[in-house]
C-alpha positions as a printed NumPy array, in Angstrom:
array([[ 35.81 ,  40.417, -26.068],
       [ 39.397,  41.238, -27.078],
       [ 38.17 ,  41.848, -30.611],
       [ 35.401,  44.592, -29.343],
       [ 37.841,  46.272, -26.962],
       [ 40.803,  46.778, -29.594],
       [ 38.124,  47.906, -32.488],
       [ 36.281,  50.443, -29.852],
       [ 39.684,  51.789, -28.878],
       [ 40.938,  51.933, -32.712],
       [ 38.024,  53.886, -34.089],
       [ 37.599,  56.242, -30.755],
       [ 41.337,  57.164, -30.971],
       [ 41.416,  57.715, -34.751],
       [ 38.085,  59.635, -34.81 ],
       [ 39.381,  62.443, -32.232],
       [ 42.881,  62.453, -33.281],
       [ 43.996,  60.904, -30.059],
       [ 47.523,  59.683, -28.931],
       [ 46.116,  56.827, -26.902],
       [ 43.123,  55.422, -25.597],
       [ 42.229,  52.816, -23.126],
       [ 39.147,  50.96 , -21.966],
       [ 38.584,  49.126, -18.805],
       [ 35.953,  46.209, -18.461],
       [ 34.263,  45.933, -14.929],
       [ 32.51 ,  43.432, -12.997],
       [ 31.148,  45.631, -10.001],
       [ 34.014,  47.905,  -8.817],
       [ 36.604,  45.631, -10.202],
       [ 38.616,  45.361, -13.489],
       [ 38.353,  42.038, -15.121],
       [ 39.813,  43.154, -18.441],
       [ 41.247,  45.945, -20.246],
       [ 42.829,  47.118, -23.501],
       [ 45.456,  50.299, -24.277],
       [ 46.39 ,  51.388, -27.704],
       [ 49.02 ,  54.005, -28.253],
       [ 49.517,  55.542, -31.805],
       [ 47.519,  52.278, -33.136],
       [ 49.47 ,  49.696, -31.03 ],
       [ 47.667,  47.588, -28.819],
       [ 49.647,  46.836, -25.369],
       [ 49.182,  44.198, -22.769],
       [ 48.209,  45.111, -19.244],
       [ 47.617,  43.061, -16.278],
       [ 44.101,  43.042, -14.403],
       [ 45.98 ,  44.365, -11.302],
       [ 47.366,  47.167, -13.575],
       [ 43.877,  48.318, -14.571],
       [ 42.679,  47.99 , -10.854],
       [ 45.401,  50.457,  -9.572],
       [ 44.295,  52.708, -12.405],
       [ 40.849,  52.599, -10.979],
       [ 42.01 ,  53.204,  -7.237],
       [ 44.311,  56.166,  -8.175],
       [ 43.457,  57.665, -11.594],
       [ 40.672,  59.608, -13.176],
       [ 38.71 ,  56.504, -14.213],
       [ 38.24 ,  55.616, -10.697],
       [ 36.531,  58.941, -10.175],
       [ 34.264,  58.439, -13.004],
       [ 33.247,  55.068, -11.803],
       [ 32.361,  56.248,  -8.5  ],
       [ 30.434,  59.515,  -9.829],
       [ 28.963,  57.951, -13.136],
       [ 29.62 ,  60.925, -15.187],
       [ 31.92 ,  62.065, -17.915],
       [ 35.001,  64.244, -17.571],
       [ 36.844,  66.354, -20.146],
       [ 40.185,  67.716, -18.777],
       [ 41.656,  70.504, -20.85 ],
       [ 45.051,  70.341, -19.014],
       [ 45.937,  67.041, -16.951],
       [ 48.751,  68.917, -15.144],
       [ 46.172,  71.127, -13.431],
       [ 43.682,  68.553, -12.121],
       [ 44.411,  66.39 ,  -9.124],
       [ 41.912,  63.8  , -10.286],
       [ 44.555,  62.832, -12.958],
       [ 47.028,  60.421, -11.714],
       [ 50.544,  61.78 , -12.845],
       [ 53.106,  59.318, -14.62 ],
       [ 56.737,  59.802, -15.071],
       [ 56.179,  60.834, -18.909],
       [ 53.629,  63.644, -17.493],
       [ 56.649,  65.561, -16.477],
       [ 57.459,  69.075, -18.129],
       [ 60.685,  67.753, -19.197],
       [ 59.048,  64.971, -21.154],
       [ 55.778,  64.885, -22.874],
       [ 54.272,  67.388, -20.338],
       [ 50.697,  68.198, -19.834],
       [ 47.928,  66.618, -21.906],
       [ 43.998,  66.586, -22.663],
       [ 41.912,  63.974, -21.78 ],
       [ 38.256,  62.523, -22.081],
       [ 36.995,  59.662, -19.52 ],
       [ 33.443,  58.411, -19.833],
       [ 31.553,  55.57 , -18.163],
       [ 30.405,  52.977, -20.475],
       [ 26.991,  51.896, -19.717],
       [ 24.874,  49.052, -20.45 ],
       [ 21.426,  48.402, -19.003],
       [ 21.82 ,  50.864, -16.474],
       [ 25.101,  49.515, -15.302],
       [ 28.51 ,  50.878, -15.361],
       [ 30.283,  48.172, -17.291],
       [ 33.668,  49.798, -18.578],
       [ 35.437,  53.25 , -18.295],
       [ 36.73 ,  54.698, -21.848],
       [ 39.714,  57.107, -21.808],
       [ 40.763,  59.296, -24.518],
       [ 44.199,  61.089, -24.201],
       [ 45.658,  63.588, -26.699],
       [ 49.379,  64.941, -26.295],
       [ 48.686,  68.593, -26.147],
       [ 46.455,  70.465, -23.613],
       [ 43.25 ,  72.468, -24.634],
       [ 42.533,  70.104, -27.539],
       [ 39.58 ,  68.631, -26.868],
       [ 36.148,  70.45 , -27.001],
       [ 32.401,  69.57 , -26.384],
       [ 32.146,  68.129, -29.628],
       [ 34.759,  65.64 , -28.965],
       [ 33.224,  64.77 , -25.655],
       [ 29.838,  64.136, -27.293],
       [ 31.407,  61.928, -30.047],
       [ 33.165,  59.947, -27.429],
       [ 30.232,  59.66 , -25.074],
       [ 28.579,  58.088, -28.299],
       [ 31.126,  55.746, -28.927],
       [ 31.115,  54.604, -25.529],
       [ 27.323,  54.076, -25.348],
       [ 27.886,  51.648, -28.677],
       [ 30.815,  50.231, -26.685],
       [ 28.563,  49.255, -23.794],
       [ 26.165,  47.35 , -26.171],
       [ 29.034,  45.557, -27.774],
       [ 30.562,  44.368, -24.384],
       [ 27.276,  43.435, -23.2  ],
       [ 26.924,  41.34 , -26.255],
       [ 30.273,  40.052, -26.086],
       [ 29.966,  38.824, -22.337],
       [ 26.712,  37.066, -23.697],
       [ 28.466,  35.423, -26.424],
       [ 31.205,  34.417, -23.992],
       [ 28.659,  33.156, -21.557],
       [ 27.167,  31.248, -24.31 ],
       [ 30.38 ,  29.708, -25.119],
       [ 31.162,  28.678, -21.733],
       [ 27.554,  27.139, -21.242],
       [ 28.053,  25.501, -24.57 ],
       [ 31.303,  23.903, -23.565],
       [ 29.875,  22.579, -20.33 ],
       [ 27.069,  21.165, -22.118],
       [ 29.386,  19.361, -24.345],
       [ 31.34 ,  18.188, -21.286],
       [ 28.214,  17.06 , -19.492],
       [ 26.833,  15.405, -22.695],
       [ 30.11 ,  13.711, -23.729],
       [ 31.473,  12.677, -20.322],
       [ 27.971,  11.333, -19.021],
       [ 28.344,   7.698, -17.684],
       [ 25.128,   6.891, -19.345],
       [ 24.467,   6.786, -23.164],
       [ 22.555,   9.522, -24.35 ],
       [ 21.037,  10.125, -27.895],
       [ 19.212,  13.451, -29.048],
       [ 16.636,  12.783, -31.65 ],
       [ 13.991,  14.653, -33.559],
       [ 10.391,  14.511, -32.771],
       [ 10.032,  11.538, -35.035],
       [ 12.959,   9.577, -33.387],
       [ 15.671,  10.385, -35.94 ],
       [ 18.926,  10.3  , -34.254],
       [ 20.774,  13.86 , -34.472],
       [ 23.557,  13.596, -32.005],
       [ 24.847,  10.844, -29.591],
       [ 27.447,  10.976, -26.929],
       [ 30.683,   8.879, -26.618],
       [ 28.874,   6.319, -24.456],
       [ 26.226,   5.827, -26.836],
       [ 28.622,   5.394, -29.53 ],
       [ 30.45 ,   2.896, -27.581],
       [ 27.246,   0.865, -26.437],
       [ 25.856,   0.79 , -29.949],
       [ 28.996,  -0.006, -31.735],
       [ 28.188,   2.365, -34.575],
       [ 30.501,   5.15 , -35.83 ],
       [ 28.703,   8.531, -35.097],
       [ 28.194,   9.145, -38.724],
       [ 26.402,   5.746, -39.116],
       [ 24.356,   6.269, -35.915],
       [ 23.386,   9.683, -37.304],
       [ 21.647,   7.847, -40.225],
       [ 19.451,   5.973, -37.687],
       [ 16.175,   5.938, -35.748],
       [ 16.179,   5.312, -32.173],
       [ 12.915,   3.171, -32.691],
       [ 14.913,   0.983, -35.185],
       [ 17.678,   0.422, -32.456],
       [ 15.095,  -0.165, -29.53 ],
       [ 12.789,  -2.201, -31.842],
       [  9.947,  -0.293, -30.706],
       [  6.606,   0.042, -32.692],
       [  6.522,   2.689, -35.506],
       [  3.706,   4.756, -33.752],
       [  5.257,   4.563, -30.278],
       [  6.156,   8.162, -30.258],
       [  2.594,   9.172, -31.662],
       [  1.089,   7.121, -29.213],
       [  2.971,   8.729, -26.387],
       [  2.934,  12.445, -27.8  ],
       [  0.505,  13.807, -25.232],
       [  2.627,  12.956, -21.849],
       [  5.982,  13.765, -23.834],
       [  4.19 ,  17.047, -24.61 ],
       [  3.265,  17.814, -21.221],
       [  6.73 ,  17.431, -19.906],
       [  6.438,  13.913, -18.648],
       [  9.408,  11.574, -18.6  ],
       [  8.778,   8.343, -20.036],
       [ 10.507,   5.074, -18.916],
       [ 10.702,   1.932, -20.914],
       [ 12.608,  -1.084, -20.467],
       [ 13.685,  -3.082, -23.635],
       [ 16.718,  -4.313, -25.768],
       [ 18.978,  -2.148, -27.61 ],
       [ 20.222,  -3.923, -30.783],
       [ 24.024,  -3.062, -31.473],
       [ 26.132,  -3.205, -34.555],
       [ 27.059,  -6.741, -34.111],
       [ 23.384,  -7.776, -33.8  ],
       [ 23.685,  -8.5  , -30.085],
       [ 20.905,  -7.251, -27.648],
       [ 21.589,  -5.138, -24.634],
       [ 18.76 ,  -4.774, -22.24 ],
       [ 18.388,  -1.004, -21.256],
       [ 16.35 ,   0.986, -19.15 ],
       [ 15.128,   4.075, -21.403],
       [ 14.016,   7.505, -20.156],
       [ 12.734,   9.753, -22.818],
       [ 11.721,  13.356, -22.358],
       [ 11.103,  16.339, -24.606],
       [ 13.777,  19.25 , -24.643],
       [ 13.324,  22.652, -26.014],
       [ 16.301,  23.859, -28.13 ],
       [ 16.809,  27.32 , -29.792],
       [ 16.525,  25.313, -33.342],
       [ 13.276,  23.526, -31.958],
       [ 12.209,  20.857, -29.757],
       [ 13.858,  17.536, -29.639],
       [ 13.952,  14.281, -27.49 ],
       [ 16.629,  13.278, -25.294],
       [ 16.841,   9.575, -24.526],
       [ 18.964,   8.347, -21.748],
       [ 19.803,   4.757, -22.02 ],
       [ 20.948,   2.891, -18.883],
       [ 22.487,  -0.554, -19.444],
       [ 20.744,  -2.909, -17.129],
       [ 22.499,  -6.168, -17.83 ],
       [ 23.809,  -6.576, -14.31 ],
       [ 20.373,  -5.752, -13.088],
       [ 18.938,  -8.665, -15.231],
       [ 21.645, -11.029, -14.054],
       [ 20.798, -10.131, -10.438],
       [ 17.208, -10.809, -11.143],
       [ 18.069, -14.367, -12.593],
       [ 20.145, -14.883,  -9.633],
       [ 17.053, -14.255,  -7.656],
       [ 15.015, -16.472,  -9.623],
       [ 17.517, -19.216,  -8.863],
       [ 17.53 , -18.41 ,  -5.266],
       [ 13.907, -18.781,  -5.118],
       [ 13.803, -21.979,  -6.921],
       [ 16.593, -23.206,  -4.581],
       [ 14.459, -22.076,  -1.621],
       [ 11.531, -23.817,  -2.923],
       [ 13.178, -27.288,  -3.993],
       [ 16.065, -27.495,  -1.518],
       [ 14.574, -26.068,   1.553],
       [ 10.864, -26.047,   1.434],
       [ 10.578, -29.762,   0.718],
       [ 12.901, -31.309,   3.263],
       [ 11.555, -29.049,   5.922],
       [  7.808, -30.283,   4.944],
       [  9.085, -33.836,   5.7  ],
       [ 10.787, -32.677,   8.904],
       [  7.531, -31.179,  10.197],
       [  5.543, -34.336,   9.042],
       [  8.236, -36.345,  10.964],
       [  7.804, -34.403,  14.265],
       [  4.013, -34.313,  14.123],
       [  3.896, -38.114,  13.605],
       [  6.244, -38.46 ,  16.32 ],
       [  4.333, -36.25 ,  18.581],
       [  1.323, -38.58 ,  17.847],
       [  3.088, -41.845,  18.521],
       [  4.689, -40.587,  21.756],
       [  2.748, -42.151,  24.709],
       [  1.038, -39.617,  27.118],
       [  2.681, -41.069,  30.001],
       [  6.243, -40.281,  28.709],
       [  8.611, -37.812,  30.239],
       [  6.952, -34.22 ,  29.872],
       [ 10.444, -32.85 ,  29.35 ],
       [ 10.502, -34.765,  26.218],
       [  7.109, -33.672,  25.099],
       [  8.008, -30.011,  25.813],
       [ 11.111, -30.209,  23.682],
       [  9.272, -31.83 ,  20.994],
       [  6.751, -29.027,  20.908],
       [  9.487, -26.425,  20.863],
       [ 10.813, -28.325,  17.773],
       [  7.466, -28.303,  15.955],
       [  6.792, -24.46 ,  16.572],
       [ 10.375, -23.865,  15.462],
       [  9.953, -25.95 ,  12.319],
       [  6.862, -24.246,  11.536],
       [  8.29 , -20.763,  11.993],
       [ 10.897, -21.456,   9.471],
       [  7.985, -22.928,   7.088],
       [  6.222, -19.581,   7.34 ],
       [  9.439, -17.695,   6.602],
       [ 10.303, -19.835,   3.542],
       [  6.413, -19.225,   2.43 ],
       [  6.914, -15.331,   3.073],
       [  9.961, -15.221,   0.849],
       [  8.265, -17.191,  -1.816],
       [  5.117, -15.044,  -1.928],
       [  6.924, -11.72 ,  -1.699],
       [  8.842, -12.812,  -4.859],
       [  5.41 , -13.962,  -6.425],
       [  3.528, -10.975,  -5.332],
       [  6.142,  -8.543,  -6.497],
       [  6.241, -10.278,  -9.988],
       [  2.405,  -9.36 , -10.332],
       [  1.308, -13.012, -10.087],
       [ -2.449, -13.111,  -9.015],
       [ -3.636, -15.007,  -6.268],
       [ -5.054, -18.335,  -7.6  ],
       [ -5.968, -20.441,  -4.69 ],
       [ -8.619, -18.265,  -3.073],
       [-11.515, -20.027,  -0.998],
       [-14.223, -18.823,   0.948],
       [-13.113, -18.837,   4.526],
       [-14.799, -18.259,   7.796],
       [-13.281, -15.609,   9.736],
       [-13.668, -16.88 ,  13.327],
       [-11.809, -20.074,  12.769],
       [ -9.136, -18.438,  10.673],
       [ -8.587, -16.068,  13.454],
       [ -8.147, -18.536,  16.574],
       [ -5.888, -20.776,  14.353],
       [ -3.557, -17.597,  14.173],
       [ -3.834, -17.053,  18.015],
       [ -3.19 , -20.587,  18.629],
       [  0.067, -20.198,  16.78 ],
       [  1.413, -17.748,  18.783],
       [ -0.029, -18.197,  22.416],
       [  2.601, -20.343,  23.666],
       [  5.178, -17.368,  23.057],
       [  2.86 , -14.954,  24.585],
       [  2.063, -17.161,  27.715],
       [  5.981, -17.854,  28.006],
       [  6.333, -14.064,  28.55 ],
       [  3.192, -13.677,  30.73 ],
       [  1.486, -11.642,  28.103],
       [ -2.416, -11.424,  28.041],
       [ -3.995, -11.912,  24.579],
       [ -7.49 , -10.796,  24.233],
       [ -9.583, -11.61 ,  21.299],
       [-13.022, -10.003,  20.312],
       [-14.613, -10.981,  16.981],
       [-18.054,  -9.623,  15.755],
       [-20.747, -12.136,  15.106],
       [-22.179, -13.087,  11.83 ],
       [-19.357, -11.714,   9.882],
       [-19.526, -12.955,   6.235],
       [-16.872, -15.625,   4.782],
       [-14.062, -14.022,   2.881],
       [-12.689, -15.001,  -0.557],
       [ -9.116, -15.207,   0.238],
       [ -5.989, -17.228,   0.218],
       [ -6.424, -18.761,   3.594],
       [ -2.917, -19.667,   4.26 ],
       [ -1.65 , -16.31 ,   3.302],
       [ -4.123, -13.951,   5.358],
       [ -3.53 , -16.416,   8.522],
       [  0.309, -15.591,   7.915],
       [ -0.724, -12.138,   7.802],
       [ -2.524, -12.443,  11.039],
       [  0.435, -14.563,  12.709],
       [  3.083, -11.924,  11.47 ],
       [  1.182,  -8.97 ,  13.243],
       [  0.706, -10.95 ,  16.266],
       [  4.175, -12.342,  16.36 ],
       [  5.305,  -8.654,  16.023],
       [  3.18 ,  -7.727,  19.171],
       [  4.574, -10.548,  21.325],
       [  8.014,  -9.224,  20.335],
       [  7.537,  -5.508,  21.258],
       [  5.321,  -5.967,  24.089],
       [  6.91 ,  -6.16 ,  27.499],
       [  6.714,  -9.066,  29.979],
       [  3.205,  -9.246,  31.35 ],
       [  2.109,  -6.925,  28.707],
       [ -1.214,  -6.938,  26.85 ],
       [ -2.154,  -7.869,  23.344],
       [ -5.671,  -7.254,  21.711],
       [ -6.884,  -8.481,  18.69 ],
       [-10.305,  -7.318,  17.074],
       [-12.149,  -8.111,  14.145],
       [-15.531,  -6.333,  12.98 ],
       [-17.355,  -5.477,   9.568],
       [-17.112,  -1.742,   8.514],
       [-19.34 ,  -1.289,   5.321],
       [-18.175,  -3.571,   2.506],
       [-14.954,  -4.542,   4.336],
       [-13.844,  -6.813,   7.457],
       [-11.382,  -5.099,   9.408],
       [ -8.622,  -7.076,  11.604],
       [ -6.799,  -4.844,  14.254],
       [ -3.819,  -6.164,  16.356],
       [ -2.94 ,  -3.802,  19.157],
       [ -0.19 ,  -3.922,  21.777],
       [  1.192,  -1.618,  24.531],
       [  4.536,  -1.782,  23.58 ],
       [  7.233,   1.108,  22.798],
       [  5.193,   2.222,  19.849],
       [  6.883,   3.46 ,  16.762],
       [  8.371,   7.008,  15.932],
       [  6.14 ,   8.826,  13.478],
       [  8.846,   9.232,  10.66 ],
       [  8.993,   5.433,  10.387],
       [  5.139,   4.613,  10.279],
       [  5.529,   4.203,   6.481],
       [  9.275,   2.987,   6.228],
       [  8.401,  -0.26 ,   8.414],
       [  6.326,  -1.585,   5.382],
       [  9.333,  -1.563,   3.259],
       [ 11.542,  -4.638,   2.518],
       [ 14.486,  -5.061,   4.99 ],
       [ 13.389,  -2.044,   6.975],
       [ 14.061,  -2.281,  10.598],
       [ 13.913,   0.028,  13.453],
       [ 17.314,   0.959,  14.394],
       [ 17.371,   1.085,  18.534],
       [ 18.212,  -0.979,  21.352],
       [ 14.708,  -1.122,  22.4  ],
       [ 13.603,  -3.224,  19.548],
       [ 14.258,  -6.849,  18.811],
       [ 16.305,  -7.654,  15.555],
       [ 15.004,  -9.103,  12.318],
       [ 15.277,  -9.16 ,   8.615],
       [ 12.457,  -6.862,   8.043],
       [ 10.515,  -9.001,   5.637],
       [  7.302,  -9.633,   7.758],
       [  5.321,  -6.12 ,   7.293],
       [  6.584,  -5.912,   3.687],
       [  4.913,  -9.58 ,   3.176],
       [  1.66 ,  -8.075,   5.238],
       [  1.306,  -5.157,   2.814],
       [  1.941,  -7.32 ,  -0.38 ],
       [ -0.864, -10.065,   0.75 ],
       [ -3.324,  -7.375,   1.886],
       [ -2.953,  -5.381,  -1.309],
       [ -3.213,  -8.56 ,  -3.622],
       [ -6.391,  -9.115,  -2.09 ],
       [ -7.676,  -5.675,  -3.095],
       [ -7.576,  -4.303,   0.941],
       [ -5.383,  -2.018,   2.614],
       [ -2.954,  -2.189,   5.563],
       [ -2.089,   0.517,   8.031],
       [ -0.741,   1.306,  11.556],
       [ -1.41 ,   3.883,  14.11 ],
       [  1.174,   4.542,  16.914],
       [  2.278,   6.568,  19.844],
       [  5.601,   6.31 ,  21.234],
       [  5.618,   4.634,  24.773],
       [  1.843,   3.995,  24.521],
       [  1.727,   1.163,  21.88 ],
       [  0.802,   0.302,  18.255],
       [ -2.09 ,  -0.881,  16.553],
       [ -1.961,  -2.366,  13.187],
       [ -4.968,  -2.681,  11.108],
       [ -6.   ,  -4.279,   7.528],
       [ -9.123,  -4.603,   5.906],
       [-10.407,  -7.271,   3.067],
       [-13.347,  -6.577,   1.071],
       [-16.467,  -8.628,   1.303],
       [-17.457, -10.315,  -1.936],
       [-20.408,  -8.608,  -3.66 ],
       [-23.851, -10.254,  -2.662],
       [-22.388, -12.106,   0.282],
       [-25.069, -12.791,   2.813],
       [-24.414, -12.656,   6.351],
       [-22.939, -15.902,   7.717],
       [-22.489, -17.001,  11.11 ],
       [-18.68 , -17.31 ,  11.952],
       [-19.264, -19.696,  14.592]])
């Protein structure tokens, strides 16, 4: 911009034989920059000085009226701000031309030309200065674009180089064109060596990976891929890669964002170890405790103290609850890992439902709650993991007992609808807020309110995973202060005839 301004002033003052010339660059009605030439010497002035000129001088009048002015005698025009050297005892009256500098119908500057003698300028001078101003408007506009481009480029470089994630820019065939500091640090290659490599080589991706994914990349999609990044010392770093096509002025390129997921993989390994610990160190001893309690219950004479038998019953129910929780944890881990259900059996619906009801019935009776069960007759058997679906029913009914008040009602119904069997567990509890109807199926999600009992938030997450793994779906309908109804549907095996459920 400074080069443009000094060039405009030098040419305009020389072509009209002026003593001095000034140009003010505007943003709206405010000066943002300016330049002054006196006898071919460029003098510095502050932005505050140029704003004062706009407020009190001829330039301000031109800005407000958006029209050029030619003064034959500055001493005779009140629009000219008199300076000390304008006194008759010094340089005295002068001639002046002041024109607006336009670009795209906006005033972007004010150009002023001053000659030391009155009556010097004529209409030809005015036309010439206006012509210079028109060219200056284009030059100022382009200079601003250039400055903006430089600022954007600097900002891009800052964002690119200072990103916390490694980023590589490649050609459409994967050849690395540019890499930021994090990418250079992660790979261990110097920038000049990295620029000679292909990203496909570093990630050990198939040679046709880009051609196979050309269509989604061309449609603007961001592709996600997990893999290993091979560094300069031939160590493998687990990374999550995000690839997308970016349009640059020189042509389309690919942006590769590499996220180091070493810690995530370590946490996954820790989770695996935890699940193994749960399975081996908790499940097996707990099974022995449950078997011992059941054996003790069988050996205890009927005539013995009822209080003792009640305590034993509580112990059996509590250990059974612990066993279901451990199985839920293991199933969630297994189902999230995408493992299929292998122990499916053809299961009659009614016995399955009544087993689940019997499990929660003591808890419901202790709260004075009424549990009603309605099962449609002649339901076909289902090809399911019996224990898993039983725990789904128990979880839903257990939640119903928790959220239903003393002497409340719980209703369990089972019926066939088309090629599915639907199970519904309804209560007349406090209900669920509308914004929480989907969230409650997420792991560790809990309703935050004193009205709701506390828990770890795994029951409904397990229910959704278990039902979906059987090819079914689960949903909830609820009204605040009126109750909730959880329903899940399981598919009937093709060709199953209708079989009595007992």
